[in-house]
Backbone as numpy.savetxt, mean C-alpha at the origin, in Angstrom:
# Nx Ny Nz CAx CAy CAz Cx Cy Cz
2.48 23.75 2.81 3.01 22.46 2.40 1.88 21.42 2.43
1.87 20.54 1.45 0.83 19.53 1.36 1.04 18.42 2.40
-0.06 17.76 2.76 -0.03 16.71 3.78 0.94 15.58 3.40
1.00 15.22 2.11 1.90 14.16 1.67 3.35 14.56 1.90
3.69 15.79 1.59 5.06 16.28 1.81 5.41 16.29 3.29
4.45 16.65 4.13 4.68 16.62 5.58 4.93 15.19 6.06
4.17 14.24 5.50 4.39 12.83 5.84 5.82 12.42 5.48
6.26 12.79 4.27 7.61 12.42 3.83 8.68 13.02 4.72
8.44 14.20 5.25 9.41 14.84 6.14 9.55 14.11 7.48
8.48 13.43 7.91 8.45 12.78 9.22 9.13 11.41 9.23
9.40 10.84 8.06 9.96 9.49 8.01 11.44 9.53 7.62
12.12 8.42 7.81 13.55 8.36 7.51 13.79 8.39 5.99
15.02 8.63 5.61 15.38 8.62 4.19 15.12 7.26 3.55
15.43 6.18 4.26 15.18 4.84 3.75 13.68 4.62 3.52
12.87 4.98 4.49 11.42 4.84 4.36 10.89 5.72 3.22
11.43 6.91 3.11 11.00 7.84 2.06 11.27 7.24 0.67
12.41 6.61 0.50 12.75 6.00 -0.78 11.74 4.89 -1.13
11.39 4.08 -0.14 10.40 3.02 -0.35 9.05 3.62 -0.72
8.61 4.60 0.06 7.30 5.25 -0.17 7.25 5.86 -1.57
8.30 6.56 -1.95 8.29 7.21 -3.26 8.23 6.20 -4.40
8.92 5.07 -4.27 8.84 4.01 -5.30 7.41 3.48 -5.41
6.80 3.18 -4.27 5.43 2.65 -4.28 4.43 3.68 -4.77
4.59 4.92 -4.32 3.70 6.01 -4.74 3.74 6.18 -6.25
4.95 6.19 -6.81 5.09 6.33 -8.26 4.41 5.18 -8.99
4.54 3.97 -8.47 3.89 2.81 -9.09 2.37 2.95 -9.03
1.83 3.21 -7.86 0.37 3.24 -7.69 -0.28 4.33 -8.53
0.37 5.48 -8.61 -0.24 6.60 -9.34 -0.15 6.44 -10.86
0.50 5.38 -11.34 0.46 5.09 -12.78 -0.84 4.38 -13.17
-1.54 3.83 -12.20 -2.82 3.16 -12.47 -3.90 4.22 -12.66
-4.78 4.02 -13.65 -5.86 5.00 -13.88 -6.80 5.10 -12.67
-7.24 6.31 -12.41 -8.26 6.62 -11.40 -7.83 6.36 -9.96
-6.55 6.20 -9.71 -6.07 6.00 -8.34 -5.83 7.36 -7.71
-6.33 7.51 -6.50 -6.10 8.74 -5.75 -5.28 8.45 -4.51
-4.59 9.47 -4.04 -3.82 9.37 -2.80 -4.33 10.44 -1.85
-4.54 10.05 -0.61 -4.97 11.01 0.40 -4.36 10.60 1.74
-3.93 11.60 2.49 -3.40 11.32 3.83 -4.57 11.18 4.79
-4.61 10.02 5.44 -5.61 9.74 6.47 -4.85 9.15 7.66
-5.22 9.55 8.85 -4.55 9.05 10.04 -3.03 9.27 9.95
-2.64 10.34 9.25 -1.24 10.77 9.10 -0.40 9.87 8.21
-1.03 8.99 7.42 -0.30 8.13 6.49 -1.03 8.13 5.14
-0.31 7.80 4.05 -0.95 7.81 2.72 -1.81 6.56 2.47
-3.04 6.85 2.02 -3.98 5.82 1.58 -4.16 5.99 0.08
-4.35 4.87 -0.61 -4.59 4.89 -2.06 -5.99 4.36 -2.29
-6.76 5.12 -3.08 -8.17 4.84 -3.26 -8.51 4.55 -4.71
-9.47 3.67 -4.87 -10.14 3.45 -6.15 -11.57 3.10 -5.78
-12.43 4.09 -5.79 -13.82 3.98 -5.35 -13.93 3.87 -3.82
-12.99 3.21 -3.19 -12.85 3.20 -1.73 -11.39 2.85 -1.43
-11.05 2.71 -0.17 -9.67 2.46 0.22 -9.17 1.13 -0.33
-7.99 1.15 -0.92 -7.38 -0.06 -1.46 -6.21 -0.50 -0.57
-5.32 0.45 -0.27 -4.15 0.11 0.53 -3.61 1.38 1.20
-2.65 1.17 2.09 -1.97 2.30 2.74 -0.53 1.92 3.04
0.27 2.95 3.29 1.69 2.78 3.60 1.92 3.18 5.05
2.35 2.23 5.85 2.49 2.44 7.27 3.96 2.35 7.69
4.55 3.45 8.17 5.92 3.39 8.67 6.01 2.46 9.88
7.04 1.62 9.90 7.22 0.65 10.98 8.57 0.89 11.66
8.72 0.27 12.81 10.02 0.29 13.48 11.03 -0.45 12.60
12.25 -0.36 12.94 13.35 -0.97 12.17 13.44 -0.37 10.77
13.00 0.90 10.64 13.20 1.66 9.41 12.50 1.03 8.20
11.34 0.41 8.42 10.61 -0.28 7.36 9.30 0.43 7.05
8.69 0.02 5.95 7.35 0.46 5.56 6.53 -0.80 5.35
5.32 -0.83 5.89 4.41 -1.93 5.59 3.38 -1.44 4.60
3.29 -2.13 3.47 2.27 -1.88 2.46 1.09 -2.77 2.84
0.01 -2.15 3.29 -1.15 -2.88 3.81 -2.32 -2.78 2.84
-2.90 -3.92 2.51 -4.08 -3.97 1.66 -5.32 -4.16 2.52
-6.30 -3.29 2.32 -7.51 -3.29 3.15 -8.19 -4.66 3.15
-8.37 -5.24 1.99 -8.99 -6.58 1.88 -7.92 -7.64 1.59
-6.77 -7.48 2.20 -5.64 -8.35 1.93 -5.88 -9.81 2.20
-6.70 -10.13 3.20 -6.97 -11.54 3.52 -7.75 -12.22 2.41
-8.40 -11.45 1.54 -9.18 -12.01 0.46 -8.40 -12.09 -0.86
-7.19 -11.57 -0.86 -6.36 -11.64 -2.06 -5.74 -13.05 -2.18
-5.40 -13.45 -3.39 -4.89 -14.81 -3.63 -3.54 -15.05 -2.97
-2.70 -14.05 -2.91 -1.35 -14.13 -2.34 -0.51 -15.22 -3.04
-0.69 -15.35 -4.34 0.09 -16.36 -5.07 1.58 -16.03 -5.06
1.91 -14.77 -4.80 3.32 -14.36 -4.73 3.93 -14.75 -3.37
3.08 -15.03 -2.39 3.55 -15.41 -1.06 4.14 -14.28 -0.25
3.79 -13.05 -0.57 4.37 -11.89 0.11 3.51 -11.34 1.24
2.21 -11.57 1.20 1.29 -10.95 2.16 1.28 -11.71 3.49
1.30 -10.94 4.58 1.20 -11.48 5.94 0.11 -10.73 6.67
-0.70 -11.46 7.45 -1.81 -10.79 8.14 -1.48 -10.38 9.57
-0.45 -10.94 10.16 -0.03 -10.61 11.53 -1.21 -10.67 12.50
-2.12 -11.63 12.29 -3.26 -11.81 13.18 -4.43 -10.87 12.93
-4.35 -10.06 11.90 -5.45 -9.13 11.60 -6.56 -9.89 10.87
-7.79 -9.44 11.04 -8.94 -10.14 10.48 -9.17 -9.84 9.00
-8.77 -8.67 8.54 -9.08 -8.26 7.17 -7.85 -7.82 6.39
-6.96 -7.10 7.03 -5.81 -6.49 6.38 -4.64 -7.46 6.31
-3.95 -7.48 5.18 -2.67 -8.18 5.04 -1.68 -7.22 4.41
-0.42 -7.43 4.70 0.57 -6.50 4.19 1.92 -7.13 3.89
2.77 -6.29 3.33 4.14 -6.66 2.99 5.05 -5.68 3.71
5.95 -6.17 4.54 6.91 -5.31 5.20 8.14 -5.19 4.31
8.51 -3.95 4.02 9.62 -3.67 3.11 10.70 -2.92 3.88
11.91 -3.45 3.86 13.01 -2.87 4.63 13.90 -1.94 3.83
13.91 -2.08 2.51 14.63 -1.11 1.68 14.10 -1.18 0.25
14.31 -0.11 -0.47 13.76 -0.01 -1.83 14.35 -1.06 -2.76
15.55 -1.51 -2.48 16.17 -2.53 -3.33 15.46 -3.88 -3.21
14.73 -4.09 -2.11 13.98 -5.34 -1.91 12.65 -5.35 -2.67
12.26 -4.20 -3.20 10.95 -4.11 -3.86 10.93 -4.92 -5.15
9.97 -5.80 -5.26 9.71 -6.47 -6.52 8.47 -5.79 -7.09
8.68 -4.74 -7.86 7.57 -3.92 -8.34 6.61 -4.70 -9.23
7.10 -5.72 -9.92 6.21 -6.55 -10.74 5.22 -7.29 -9.86
5.70 -7.92 -8.79 4.80 -8.62 -7.87 3.85 -7.66 -7.18
4.36 -6.51 -6.77 3.50 -5.54 -6.09 2.44 -5.01 -7.04
2.79 -4.78 -8.30 1.81 -4.35 -9.29 0.74 -5.42 -9.50
1.13 -6.70 -9.50 0.15 -7.79 -9.61 -0.82 -7.78 -8.44
-0.29 -7.66 -7.23 -1.13 -7.64 -6.03 -2.04 -6.42 -6.05
-1.49 -5.27 -6.41 -2.27 -4.03 -6.46 -3.40 -4.17 -7.49
-3.11 -4.74 -8.65 -4.13 -4.94 -9.68 -5.24 -5.85 -9.18
-4.86 -6.92 -8.50 -5.87 -7.83 -7.94 -6.70 -7.10 -6.87
-6.04 -6.27 -6.07 -6.75 -5.51 -5.04 -7.76 -4.54 -5.66
-7.43 -3.96 -6.81 -8.36 -3.06 -7.49 -9.60 -3.83 -7.98
-9.38 -5.03 -8.51 -10.51 -5.86 -8.96 -11.38 -6.24 -7.77
-10.74 -6.66 -6.69 -11.49 -7.01 -5.48 -12.25 -5.80 -4.94
-11.61 -4.64 -4.98 -12.25 -3.41 -4.52 -13.53 -3.15 -5.32
-13.44 -3.33 -6.64 -14.62 -3.16 -7.50 -15.73 -4.13 -7.11
-15.36 -5.39 -6.89 -16.34 -6.41 -6.50 -16.98 -6.08 -5.17
-16.19 -5.63 -4.20 -16.72 -5.29 -2.87 -17.68 -4.12 -2.97
-17.37 -3.13 -3.79 -18.26 -1.98 -3.96 -19.57 -2.38 -4.60
-19.54 -3.33 -5.53 -20.77 -3.74 -6.22 -21.67 -4.56 -5.30
-21.11 -5.16 -4.25 -21.91 -5.94 -3.30 -22.64 -5.06 -2.31
-22.17 -3.84 -2.14 -22.77 -2.93 -1.14 -23.98 -2.24 -1.67
């Protein structure tokens, strides 16, 4: 069994529904890869872009690696005191605004490209 499938088995049905919606969205973008790291799914484009972190209260946090540098014009990202990462806590798949998440993800890909070119 693949690592991603094992991850899905370890989380609740509600969390699984959220993860599958986000996974389907992210993998529609060209050149995006998914890999399990630290037992959770990370999405890559030249380097790490974001990850899906199961949380208490049956939620998933969508965390962007360079989230503090994103515009957050949608007002969804929270840093919870972290220096670099910002995320969106999602409690059920019906709460997902896939248009807003796609906008944030697209901006994160552009930022990721810029960060790679600076190194």
